N, CA and C of each residue as an Amber inpcrd file, in Angstrom:
protein
   204
 -19.0720000  -3.2220000  21.6360000 -18.0280000  -1.7670000  21.5500000
 -17.7080000  -1.5410000  20.7690000 -17.5730000  -0.6570000  19.9710000
 -16.2160000  -0.5050000  18.4230000 -15.2060000   0.3170000  19.1040000
 -14.0620000  -0.3300000  19.4490000 -13.1660000  -0.3660000  20.4090000
 -11.9510000   0.6870000  18.9450000 -12.7220000   0.8280000  17.9860000
 -11.0380000   0.7660000  16.7690000 -11.7720000   2.2930000  17.1510000
 -12.5600000   3.1060000  17.4340000 -13.2260000   4.1200000  17.8340000
 -12.5110000   5.3190000  18.8060000 -11.9450000   4.3690000  19.3110000
 -11.4070000   4.9340000  21.1080000  -9.6030000   5.0990000  20.9720000
  -8.7670000   6.0410000  21.7260000  -7.5930000   5.5080000  22.3150000
  -7.0100000   5.9110000  23.5610000  -6.2250000   5.0470000  24.0610000
  -5.5980000   5.3860000  25.7380000  -4.3960000   6.1300000  25.6970000
  -4.6010000   7.4170000  26.0990000  -3.4930000   8.2120000  25.8540000
  -2.2300000   8.1740000  27.0850000  -1.2400000   7.9920000  26.7250000
   0.2410000   7.1310000  27.8560000   1.0270000   8.5700000  27.8900000
   1.5300000   9.2410000  29.0240000   2.1930000  10.3450000  28.8100000
   1.4840000  11.7080000  28.8270000   1.9370000  12.3710000  28.8100000
   2.5660000  14.3450000  28.1490000   1.8030000  14.3770000  29.8970000
   1.3100000  15.9250000  30.0250000   0.7160000  16.4000000  31.0850000
  -0.1410000  15.3060000  32.0950000   0.2000000  14.9690000  33.2740000
  -0.6730000  14.5370000  34.4440000  -2.1590000  14.6850000  34.8620000
  -1.6130000  16.3500000  34.2870000  -3.5560000  16.3640000  34.6710000
  -3.9330000  16.5540000  33.5610000  -3.8330000  16.4700000  32.6330000
  -4.7050000  15.7720000  31.3700000  -6.0340000  16.0050000  31.5170000
  -7.1590000  15.8450000  30.7620000  -8.3360000  15.8820000  31.3520000
  -9.3330000  14.3010000  31.3660000  -9.3530000  13.7060000  29.6430000
  -9.4340000  12.4730000  29.6920000  -7.5480000  11.4910000  29.5290000
  -7.9630000  10.5830000  29.7670000  -7.0460000   9.2290000  29.2260000
  -7.8840000   8.5210000  28.0820000  -8.7210000   8.7390000  27.5910000
  -9.3590000   7.5800000  26.5510000 -10.2660000   8.2390000  26.0250000
  -9.8220000   8.7990000  24.7120000 -10.2780000   9.8770000  23.5860000
 -11.0670000   8.8560000  22.2920000 -11.8600000   9.5320000  21.9480000
 -12.3180000   9.6790000  20.5320000 -11.2580000   9.6410000  19.4440000
 -11.4450000   9.1960000  18.9350000 -10.3700000   8.9710000  17.5570000
 -11.0760000   9.0370000  16.1700000 -10.1990000   9.3430000  14.5510000
 -10.4400000   9.3200000  13.3890000 -10.0810000   8.5090000  12.7920000
  -9.9020000   7.4250000  12.5950000  -9.4720000   6.0870000  12.0730000
  -8.8900000   6.6870000  10.9390000  -7.6910000   6.5280000   9.8760000
  -6.6510000   5.7010000  10.1540000  -5.4850000   6.6820000  11.2890000
  -5.8720000   6.8430000  12.3160000  -5.2130000   7.5510000  13.2240000
  -3.7790000   7.4890000  13.2770000  -2.6550000   7.7940000  12.7100000
  -1.1150000   7.8750000  13.6600000  -1.1980000   8.3650000  13.8580000
  -1.5290000  10.1920000  14.2540000  -1.1710000  11.2600000  15.9740000
  -2.3560000  11.8390000  15.6050000  -2.5610000  12.2680000  17.2060000
  -3.2510000  13.5450000  17.5200000  -2.8390000  13.9260000  18.3650000
  -3.8150000  15.6390000  18.3500000  -3.6320000  16.1570000  18.6170000
  -4.6610000  17.1260000  19.3810000  -3.8580000  17.4640000  20.7570000
  -5.3340000  18.1320000  21.8200000  -5.1690000  19.6780000  22.2870000
  -5.9720000  20.1650000  22.2380000  -5.9390000  21.7100000  23.1810000
  -5.4280000  21.2580000  24.6090000  -4.4000000  21.8850000  24.4540000
  -4.4150000  22.3050000  26.5440000  -3.8250000  23.0360000  26.3540000
  -4.2890000  24.2240000  27.5870000  -3.7000000  24.6110000  28.1420000
  -2.6820000  25.9160000  27.4630000  -3.4670000  26.5670000  25.9990000
  -2.8100000  27.3110000  25.9940000  -1.8550000  26.8120000  24.5720000
  -1.6250000  25.7190000  24.6540000  -0.8050000  25.1700000  23.3870000
  -1.2970000  23.5620000  23.0460000  -0.7250000  22.6670000  21.4350000
  -1.3830000  21.6570000  21.4830000  -0.5100000  20.1370000  22.4100000
  -1.0540000  18.9250000  23.0810000  -0.3090000  17.9060000  23.5400000
  -0.5560000  16.9170000  21.8480000   0.0380000  16.4920000  21.1960000
   0.8200000  15.3320000  20.4510000   1.0170000  14.2890000  21.0570000
   0.3520000  13.3110000  19.9390000   0.1660000  11.6930000  20.8600000
   0.5400000  11.1680000  19.3250000   1.6600000   9.7260000  19.8520000
   2.0370000   9.1300000  18.5980000   1.0800000   7.8890000  18.7390000
   0.4890000   7.0200000  17.6590000   0.7690000   5.8570000  17.9100000
   1.6510000   4.8450000  17.9620000   1.1260000   3.6780000  18.8960000
   2.1360000   2.5040000  18.9400000   1.2330000   1.2040000  18.7000000
   2.5370000   0.4200000  18.7500000   1.8950000  -0.8800000  18.1110000
   0.6640000  -1.4490000  19.4080000   1.2250000  -1.1350000  20.6870000
   0.2990000  -1.5210000  22.4210000  -0.8640000  -1.4090000  21.8870000
  -1.5640000  -1.9760000  22.6810000  -2.5910000  -1.9600000  23.5930000
  -2.9380000  -2.2340000  25.0070000  -4.0040000  -1.1310000  25.3080000
  -4.3220000  -1.3030000  26.7780000  -6.0680000  -1.7600000  27.3380000
  -5.8020000  -2.6740000  28.1720000  -7.2980000  -2.7140000  28.7120000
  -7.9150000  -1.8520000  30.1330000  -8.8100000  -1.5460000  29.5460000
  -9.4610000  -0.0280000  30.2340000 -11.1470000  -1.4110000  30.0850000
 -11.4410000  -0.1510000  30.9190000 -12.6340000  -0.3050000  31.3170000
 -13.7640000  -0.4800000  30.2200000 -13.4470000   0.5170000  28.8140000
 -14.2790000   0.4060000  27.7150000 -13.2360000  -0.6880000  27.0530000
 -12.7990000  -1.6730000  27.4730000 -12.5250000  -2.6080000  26.4420000
 -10.9960000  -2.3550000  25.7830000 -10.1070000  -2.9930000  25.0810000
  -9.2680000  -2.9550000  24.5010000  -8.5430000  -2.3880000  24.3470000
  -7.9900000  -0.7430000  24.2200000  -8.0990000   0.1180000  22.9230000
  -6.3600000   0.1420000  22.7440000  -6.0960000   0.5950000  21.4290000
  -4.9680000   1.2530000  21.2780000  -4.2300000   2.4410000  22.1520000
  -3.1150000   2.2090000  21.8630000  -2.0300000   3.1050000  22.5710000
  -1.3080000   4.0480000  22.1640000  -1.8400000   5.6460000  22.3830000
  -0.9890000   6.5790000  21.9570000   0.0640000   7.2930000  23.0720000
   1.5130000   7.5380000  22.5520000   2.3180000   7.8310000  23.7730000
   2.2630000   9.4910000  23.0880000   2.3230000  10.3130000  24.5130000
   2.5160000  11.7660000  24.0460000   4.2240000  11.6410000  23.0310000
   4.1280000  12.9220000  22.7580000   5.1250000  12.7960000  21.8800000
   6.0500000  14.1400000  21.5700000   5.6320000  15.0860000  22.3290000
   5.5920000  16.6620000  22.3630000   4.6140000  17.3840000  22.6290000
   4.9510000  18.1720000  22.9470000   4.5480000  19.9330000  22.8060000
   3.9460000  21.9090000  21.7000000   3.1300000  21.3900000  21.0700000
   4.1120000  23.2710000  20.4930000   2.5140000  23.9560000  20.7290000
   3.3030000  25.0850000  20.9530000   2.3200000  26.2070000  21.8120000
   1.4820000  26.7160000  20.4220000   0.9490000  27.6060000  20.5880000
  -0.0200000  28.2450000  20.1540000   0.0750000  29.9140000  19.8440000
  -0.2910000  30.6330000  19.0990000   0.4050000  32.2530000  18.7440000
  -0.5770000  32.3130000  19.4250000  -0.0620000  33.5230000  20.0520000
  -0.8710000  34.6560000  20.4930000  -1.4520000  36.0600000  20.0070000
């Protein structure tokens, strides 16, 4: 399995639908639409063992709202 194309999300809203997500390398920041805004995650030097293998950890760094 190619674990470089997935990441483990840590922090942020507890009700995010997924914690293991696909990424496009070389990711340093991820942004996901969620509840009328975007959740932002930054890459860390850590890894997390998951059922899908050892994945890089991205930690929640904030939220931005979308314009209405």
